[in-house]
N, C-alpha and C positions, 0 to 999 in steps of 0.2 A: 272496187277500190272505196276505201271510207274516206268521207269528207274530210278534209281538214278544217280545224276549228280555228276561228279568225280569234286574234287577242282581243281582249277587252278593252275599250278605249275608255279614257278617263281618267280620274285621279286613280293612284294606286292606294291600296288597303293600308291604315296604321297598322303596325305590329302591336301585337298586346293580346292579351286573354279577353276571350268573349262569351258572352251570354249565348245560350242555343240559338235565338233568334237572330244572332251574328252581330249584335250591338255591342261596340267595344264598352269593356268593364273599366270604368274610372281606376287610376292609380292612387292607392292611398298616400294621402297626404302627412307626411310627418312633421312638418313644419319647417320653418329654416332651420339651418344650423343653429343660430343664436336662440331660439325658441327649445330647440332640443337639448341645449346645454344647460339651459335655466331649469328646465323640467327634472335634470340629471341633478342639479344643485339642489332642489328642493326636496328630492326625495333620499338626499343623504342623511345618515345618522349614526349616531357613536353607540356601539353595544357596550356590555359591561364589563368589558376587558379594556374600554378605551378605543379601540379598531373601528375604523371608518367602513360601515355597511350602506348597501344600496338599496332604499327600499323601491316600491312600486312606482315609475314614471308615470303610470297611465291614471293613477289617481292623484294628480296634482294641479287638475283643473282650478279648484277653488280653494282659498287659503285655507279653510278647515280640513281638506283633503290633504294638503302639503303639509300641515302642521301633524296630521294622523301619519302620514308616511316617513317621516321623519321622527317620529315618537314622541313628540312635544307635548301631545296631548293624547288621552287614552280615548278608547272606541265609547265609552260611557259619554265623556264630555264632548265627542265629535257628535254622538247622536243630538245630545241635549241643543249644540249649538244650530244642527239640520234643522231640529225643531223649533228652536227661537226664529230661525230664519222665514222658515213655513209660516210661523204664526205671523211675522212682520209684514211678509209680503202679501198675506190674505186680509190684514186689517187694514193695511196702507197702501195696498196697491203695489205694484210691481216696484222693485226697489232699484232694480239696474237694469240695463239692456238686454241683459244675455239670457234671464231666464224670468218665464212667466208664471202665473200663477195656474194658468189652465184654463182663463176664462172668468166669467162670473164666480164667484163662490156662494154656495146656497146658504140662507139666512140663518139656519138651523146652527150650522157650521161657524159661522161667523159669530154667533152669539155665544157659542162656546169657546171660541180661540180668543175674542177681544179680552174678555176679564181674565185669561190665562198670561196673555202677552200683558196686560197693564200691572199685573200681579209681578210678573217676571221682571219688568222695567223698574218698577218701585222698588223693589227689593235690591234691584242693582244701583238705582238712583242712591237708595239711603246707605250705602256701604261709601259709593264716591262715583262723582260724575265721570271721573276717568274711566273705571270699570264700566260703565253704562255705553259711553262712546265706544272702546274698544270691542266689546262685545256686539253692538252695533253695526260699526265699520265692517269687522270681520263675517260674522254670520248673517246678516240681513243685505247689507253692500257687498259682500264678498270682495272687500279693498283689500290687497296685499300690502300690508304695512311694512314700513321700512327693514323692519326685524326680522319678518316672517320667513326670507328666502333660504337662509342660509343658518346651518345650527352653529357655526362660530362668533356668528354675531349676536347669539342669545346670551351670551355673558354680558356684553355691554347693556342688553336691553332687558337683563332680568326681572325689573320690576312690570313691565307691561306684560312678560310673560306669566307673571304669577298673578297678576289681574286678570289677566285672560282666562288662566286655569280656575282661579276661585269664583269668577263670576260664571264658565259653565258648569262648574260644580253648583252652585247657588241655582242656575236654570234648569239642571239635572232634578233639583229638590220639588222643582213646582209640578205640583201633581196633574199628572197627564190621564185620567182614569175618564172613559168614553171617548177618547179622542180617535178620529177616524184614520187609521194609519195605511200608507199608501203599500200598493200590493208589490210584492219583492219579484 
């Protein structure tokens, strides 16, 4: 006669998907309902017919990404803004608590990027101080301005949107020859 197995004592196992080792896989955190609604609002844009369309909500973590997702700026302007933010963070250090430069920046890269940043900032300042402030706040400090989140608010803030677009176009014109690019 076979022996009867005793029940295991202790705390019952938590339900859920597990790794081969038996460790419980963490559940994907999609955020609070308020955060989900905000990401959805950030990604809306209007197509050529005036109909509302939904952009990619995963690409709304930074103001530049949100502006690209709702098609307020172009891909070229987005790339210029990312490049400006990278230059700013490397020259002046970490501009915000969320994204670091990845440690010490080598002197040869800093020597290349500092003049580019100074030229871009001087060109923006020559146009207007407001344009410099908008580009620095959105690209370097990654601040969501009042007018960034919702497309319908852009009518009231058309001047700021045009300043940002013109500033990013100006930054896109700054020569980037010899820049070390991130691996994709």
